[in-house]
C-alpha positions as CSV (number, residue, x, y, z in Angstrom):
1,X,0.0,0.0,0.0
2,X,1.4,3.4,-1.0
3,X,1.4,6.2,1.5
4,X,1.8,9.8,0.4
5,X,2.9,12.5,2.8
6,X,2.7,16.1,1.8
7,X,4.5,19.1,3.3
8,X,5.2,22.7,2.5
9,X,1.8,24.4,2.4
10,X,1.1,27.7,4.0
11,X,0.1,31.4,3.6
12,X,1.7,33.6,1.0
13,X,1.0,37.0,-0.5
14,X,0.0,37.4,-4.1
15,X,3.0,37.1,-6.4
16,X,4.9,35.0,-3.9
17,X,6.2,31.4,-4.1
18,X,5.9,28.2,-2.2
19,X,7.3,24.7,-2.6
20,X,5.3,21.6,-1.8
21,X,6.9,18.2,-1.3
22,X,5.3,14.7,-1.4
23,X,7.2,11.6,-0.2
24,X,5.9,8.2,-1.2
25,X,6.4,5.0,0.7
26,X,5.5,1.5,-0.3
27,X,5.6,-0.3,-3.7
28,X,7.4,1.9,-6.2
29,X,5.7,0.2,-9.1
30,X,2.6,2.0,-8.0
31,X,4.1,5.5,-8.3
32,X,4.9,5.6,-12.0
33,X,2.9,8.8,-12.2
34,X,2.9,11.2,-9.3
35,X,1.3,14.6,-9.3
36,X,-1.0,17.1,-7.7
37,X,-4.7,17.9,-7.6
38,X,-6.2,20.8,-5.7
39,X,-9.7,21.7,-4.4
40,X,-10.9,25.1,-3.5
41,X,-13.8,25.7,-1.2
42,X,-17.1,25.1,-3.0
43,X,-15.3,23.8,-6.1
44,X,-14.6,20.5,-7.7
45,X,-11.3,18.8,-7.4
46,X,-9.0,20.1,-10.2
47,X,-5.9,18.6,-11.9
48,X,-2.8,20.6,-11.5
49,X,0.2,18.7,-12.7
50,X,1.6,15.2,-13.1
51,X,5.0,13.6,-13.7
52,X,5.7,10.2,-15.3
53,X,8.8,8.5,-14.0
54,X,9.8,7.0,-17.3
55,X,11.1,9.6,-19.8
56,X,10.4,12.4,-17.3
57,X,7.1,13.3,-19.1
58,X,5.1,16.0,-17.4
59,X,1.6,17.2,-17.8
60,X,0.4,20.7,-16.7
61,X,-3.0,22.3,-16.5
62,X,-3.3,25.5,-18.5
63,X,-4.0,27.4,-15.3
64,X,-0.6,26.8,-13.8
65,X,1.6,26.3,-16.9
66,X,4.5,28.7,-16.8
67,X,4.1,29.4,-13.1
68,X,4.4,25.9,-11.4
69,X,7.2,23.4,-11.9
70,X,7.1,19.8,-10.9
71,X,10.2,17.8,-10.3
72,X,10.9,14.4,-8.8
73,X,13.7,12.6,-7.1
74,X,13.2,9.0,-8.1
75,X,15.8,7.7,-5.6
76,X,13.8,9.2,-2.8
77,X,10.4,8.5,-4.4
78,X,9.6,12.2,-3.8
79,X,8.1,14.9,-5.9
80,X,8.2,18.6,-5.5
81,X,6.0,21.4,-6.7
82,X,7.6,24.8,-7.1
83,X,4.8,27.4,-7.2
84,X,5.6,30.9,-8.4
85,X,3.6,34.0,-9.1
86,X,0.9,32.7,-6.9
87,X,-2.6,34.2,-7.2
88,X,-5.6,34.2,-4.9
89,X,-7.3,31.7,-7.2
90,X,-4.5,29.2,-6.4
91,X,-5.9,29.0,-2.9
92,X,-6.9,25.4,-2.3
93,X,-6.0,22.2,-0.5
94,X,-3.4,20.5,-2.6
95,X,-3.4,16.7,-2.8
96,X,-0.5,14.6,-3.8
97,X,-1.5,11.6,-6.0
98,X,0.1,8.5,-7.4
99,X,-0.9,5.9,-9.9
100,X,0.5,3.2,-12.2
101,X,-2.4,3.2,-14.6
102,X,-2.5,6.8,-15.9
103,X,-2.0,7.4,-19.6
104,X,-1.6,10.5,-21.7
105,X,-5.4,10.5,-22.1
106,X,-6.3,10.1,-18.5
107,X,-3.7,12.0,-16.5
108,X,-6.2,14.8,-15.7
109,X,-8.9,12.4,-14.3
110,X,-9.0,12.0,-10.5
111,X,-10.5,8.6,-10.7
112,X,-7.4,7.1,-12.3
113,X,-5.2,7.9,-9.3
114,X,-5.4,5.2,-6.7
115,X,-3.4,6.8,-4.0
116,X,-4.0,10.2,-2.4
117,X,-2.2,12.2,0.4
118,X,-4.0,13.9,3.2
119,X,-3.7,17.3,1.6
120,X,-1.9,20.5,2.4
121,X,-3.5,24.0,2.5
122,X,-2.2,26.7,0.3
123,X,-3.6,30.2,0.9
124,X,-2.7,33.2,-1.2
125,X,-3.7,36.5,0.2
126,X,-4.6,39.5,-2.0
């Protein structure tokens, strides 16, 4: 069973930066794809970014492309999300996710991710 532990959330002003981390423990064959979803109050869960271990393929949502950068340390089974130029609309609980069954057609669909972290709050003040 894969466990995902996030860290790094907090409060930041508009235009600021934060870095989230997510460490995975358990079977590494279940963490081929790792990434992040987020959920703002009153809104549906939204795909943010995902990274495939093989070939270092990454997928970004249009809303964060150019501002957020995902990276991973495969030796540590850890991913990082560097968030820059944060805006109030980025305020949400950010969830780390992992899956071995995501494809280039399904990377943005929450139901294809079998493992979820507990979430970390990111708040951007205006």
